[in-house]
N, C-alpha and C positions, 0 to 999 in steps of 0.2 A: 095206735096205728103205730106200724114198722117205722124204724129210722132208715133215712136214706145214707148212703154209704157216707158222704160229703156231711152228713151230721154226725155220724158215728166219729168221723176222722178228726173231726171239729171238737168234739169232746172229750177225746183222747189227747188232741193236742193241749188243751184248757187242764187236763188233768194230771197229763205227766211233764210238759215241757216246763212250765215253774221248777218242778225237782231236777230235771235236769241241768237246767242253767244254773242252779242255785250250787249244784254238787261239781258242777266243773269249776265254776268260781272259787268254792272253798279248795278245793284241789289245785288249782294254778296259784292260789295264794302260799302254798305251803313253802316254795322257798323263801319267801319274805319272811314267814312265820320262823322260820329256822332263824334266819339271818339277823332278824329283829331281837328275836329271843334270846339267843347266843351273843348280840352283841351287848345288849342290858346287862345279862348276868356276867360278865366279863368287864364290863364299866362297874359293876357295883362291888365285884370282889378285889381285883385288881390293885396293887400298890401303886401302878403307875397309870392310873386310867388315861393321862393325856396319851400314853401310847396306844392304846386302845381304839380310841379314834378321837379327832380335834373337835367333838361336840363334848367332850369330859374336860375338865379343867383339873390344872395340879394341884391347884389348893381350894377349889369350890366344891366344897364336901356335899353341902344340901345341894346344890345345882346340880352335883354327880346324880348324887341319889333319888332326885326328883326326874332325872331325864332316863335314869336306869328302869324306874317304874313306870313311865312313860312309853317305854319301849318291850318290856316285859308284857304290861297289862294291852297293851296295843297290839302285839302279836297273838295273844291271846283271843282277843277281840275279833281280829280281822279275820282268822280262821273260826271262829265260834259263831259270829253273826248269822254267816247266809245258812250254816247247819240247822241254828235256831229256826230261820224264817222257810224251814222245808216243810212243804203242807202237809207230807204224810207225819212227819213230827205233831203237826199242831192236831191233827185230827185223830193218832192212835194214842198218843201220848201226852196229852192234855197237862197232866200233873208235871211231868219231865219238863214240856216247853215252858210251863210257868215257874219252876224252881230254876232252871237254868237262866230264865228270862231276869231273876232277881242276880244270878252271877254277871251275868253282860252288863247288867246296870253297874254294880260297882267296877266291873272293867272300864268303863267307858267314861265313868267320872273320875277314877284314876288315871286314864290316859289323859282325857281334857284338863284337870287341874296339873298334873305332872307336867304338862307342855306351858300352859299359863304360868306357871310359877317358875318353871327353866327361862321362859322367856324374860317374867319380870327381873329375875336375878341375874341374868347374862346376855338377855339378846340371842339373836338369831346372828348365822353368819351371810346370810342375806342383808343385813341392815333392817333399816326399820321398815321398808316396805312387804318384808318378807315376816318380820315378828307380827307386824299388824294382819296379815292376812291368816298367819297360823295362828295366832289368837283367836280372829274370829274363828278360825276352824273349831278350835277348841272348845269354846264358849257354845258353839252350835252343836256340838257333841255331848256336850252335860245339859244342854236346854233339852237337846231331844230325846237322850235317855227318860231323865226326869219326865216328860211327856208321853212317852212310851210305857212307862211303869205305872203313871197317873190316872191315864185313859183305859190301862188293861183293869187296874183297883176301880175304877168306875163302872167296870161292865160296858164301855164305849166301845164296842168291837170296833164299829166304823171307823173312828179316829184312831184308836189303838192301829189298828191295820196301817195307815197312814202314816204313823211317827215312827212305827216299828220300819217300815220301807225305808224312811228318811235315815235313821239310824245304819241301816245294812248298807245304804250309800257312804255315809260317812265313816263306818267302820272300816270298809275297803280301801277307802281314799289314799291310805298311805301307800299302799298297793299299786294303786293308778298313777300315783304321784311318781314312781319309781318305773314304772312299766311305760310313761311317756317319754322319760328319761333315756331308757332304752331304745324306745323305737326310734325317736329322736336321732338320738347319737348313732346307730345304726343306718339309718337315711342321710343323715347329713353330715356325721363326724362331729357334731357339738356345734354347729353354728349358731352367734349369737348365746351362747353359753359360757361361763366358765367355772373356775375351783370358786370364786367368791358367791358366785348364784346373786350377779347382778347385771347378767346378761338380759337380752330382751328376753329370750325365750326363759329364762330363770325368772325376770318378774312377771310373765303369763303363765307362767307353770303354779305358782303360788294361788294363782285364782284358779285356773282351769282344772286342777286335780280333782275338785269337789263342787264348786259353784253350776256349772254346766248341766253334770250328773244328777244335782238335786232336781234344776229346772226339768230336766226331760223325764224325771220321778214324778214331778209334781202334773205335767202334762199328761201322762201315761194315767197317772192316778183321775184325775176328771174327765181324761177320755171314757174311763172304765166306769165312773160315776152315772155320766151321760148316758152311757148303753145300758145301766140297771135299771130294770122296770120300777117305776115307782110304788111305793108301798102302801099296801089299801090303806085308807082311814079307817 
């Protein structure tokens, strides 16, 4: 039976819309990737890292090294995760998808561990509240990466997909964090925010840059699973 025009349109949207959205997302993270990677490299090689950014310490060699690696690995992860999730890559080049998945796993663990070690050694600019939530974020990054690879190796594609979605959300969350600030400052001039990151907006931000997006992803995946026809016994 011939498909109706509406049915063909729906199939087309389901096939190509994820690719379009993920491609746009990857391209839009470009400025952050360059910024974060450049900052990490300069902080790592500079003789005066404290002049590069205030996150670098004048006498904190280990803390500077781990935060620099956090920035560099996070930059590549932010750009690479949406590309890894492209349906065309999974369908046409499964070997590339699998190998690059291991690369992203290493990047995610490096990013998470770098942030956690830095927080342990130095804390964060915004104090204990920022340190707490950034530590939760780093731990979630590592846990999500581990589960994504684990279920891929176990050939449990449904759970692998779910954890991969969560990993993509967390991978682009640093970019989301900065986009929130850019939009907020453009709209309000920086209301309830300050350089010490202790304002009300700053305190909300350390939760809002990843938790709500994970919740939206969970709701979308549950809705998707409910619409999926049951597997025959």
